[in-house]
SETOR-726477 format. One record per residue (C-alpha): residue in three letters; chain; y, x, z. Coordinates in steps of 0.1 Angstrom, whole numbers, m for minus. Layout:
! SETOR-726477
FIMI  rest  kette      v      u      w
FIMI   ALA      A      Y      X      Z
...
//
This chain:
! SETOR-726477
FIMI  rest  kette      v      u      w
FIMI   MET      A    420    m24    246
FIMI   ALA      A    401    m46    269
FIMI   GLU      A    396    m82    256
FIMI   ILE      A    411   m112    272
FIMI   LYS      A    384   m135    275
FIMI   GLN      A    364   m153    302
FIMI   TYR      A    346   m129    323
FIMI   ARG      A    321   m131    351
FIMI   LYS      A    340   m117    380
FIMI   SER      A    312    m91    386
FIMI   GLU      A    315    m82    348
FIMI   LEU      A    352    m76    351
FIMI   ALA      A    349    m56    383
FIMI   LEU      A    324    m32    367
FIMI   LYS      A    350    m25    339
FIMI   TYR      A    373    m15    367
FIMI   PHE      A    350      1    388
FIMI   PRO      A    322     17    366
FIMI   GLU      A    313     42    392
FIMI   CYS      A    300     16    416
FIMI   GLU      A    263     16    423
FIMI   THR      A    261    m21    426
FIMI   LYS      A    281    m52    410
FIMI   GLU      A    288    m64    446
FIMI   GLY      A    306    m31    454
FIMI   ALA      A    329    m33    424
FIMI   LEU      A    336    m68    431
FIMI   SER      A    344    m60    468
FIMI   ASN      A    369    m34    453
FIMI   LEU      A    384    m56    427
FIMI   LYS      A    389    m84    453
FIMI   SER      A    406    m56    476
FIMI   TRP      A    427    m48    448
FIMI   ILE      A    438    m86    440
FIMI   ARG      A    444    m93    476
FIMI   GLY      A    466    m61    479
FIMI   ASN      A    489    m73    452
FIMI   VAL      A    509   m102    465
FIMI   GLU      A    523   m112    430
FIMI   LEU      A    489   m113    417
FIMI   THR      A    474   m133    441
FIMI   THR      A    503   m157    441
FIMI   ALA      A    501   m161    404
FIMI   LEU      A    463   m167    405
FIMI   LYS      A    469   m193    432
FIMI   SER      A    494   m211    409
FIMI   CYS      A    468   m212    382
FIMI   GLY      A    447   m232    407
FIMI   MET      A    419   m203    407
FIMI   PRO      A    393   m215    433
FIMI   PRO      A    380   m186    455
FIMI   ARG      A    344   m191    452
FIMI   LYS      A    344   m196    415
FIMI   LYS      A    321   m171    396
FIMI   THR      A    343   m163    367
FIMI   PHE      A    379   m157    356
FIMI   THR      A    394   m177    329
FIMI   PRO      A    413   m159    299
FIMI   LYS      A    446   m170    316
FIMI   GLU      A    435   m154    349
FIMI   VAL      A    422   m122    331
FIMI   ALA      A    456   m120    314
FIMI   LEU      A    473   m121    348
FIMI   ILE      A    450    m95    362
FIMI   PHE      A    456    m73    333
FIMI   HIS      A    493    m76    336
FIMI   PHE      A    495    m69    372
FIMI   LEU      A    468    m41    376
FIMI   GLY      A    466    m29    342
FIMI   GLU      A    436    m32    319
FIMI   PRO      A    404    m13    329
FIMI   THR      A    400     18    314
FIMI   SER      A    361     16    312
FIMI   SER      A    346    m10    287
FIMI   SER      A    311     m6    305
FIMI   GLY      A    295    m30    324
//
């Protein structure tokens, strides 16, 4: 079970996409997943998440886990 805590965006992205060769690639994939989930995008916006922030708060991480499921990898 992944821990609900503050994560750097790239750190959480690598947990979802450990096969990516770069953190930028993993982050791009995670952003695509988030944008593709309208309910998650709406929930994150309602939290006041600024788009250029480098971290996810524990509340944002909980929302991501709720809508996308927890990452299956703990690497990163």
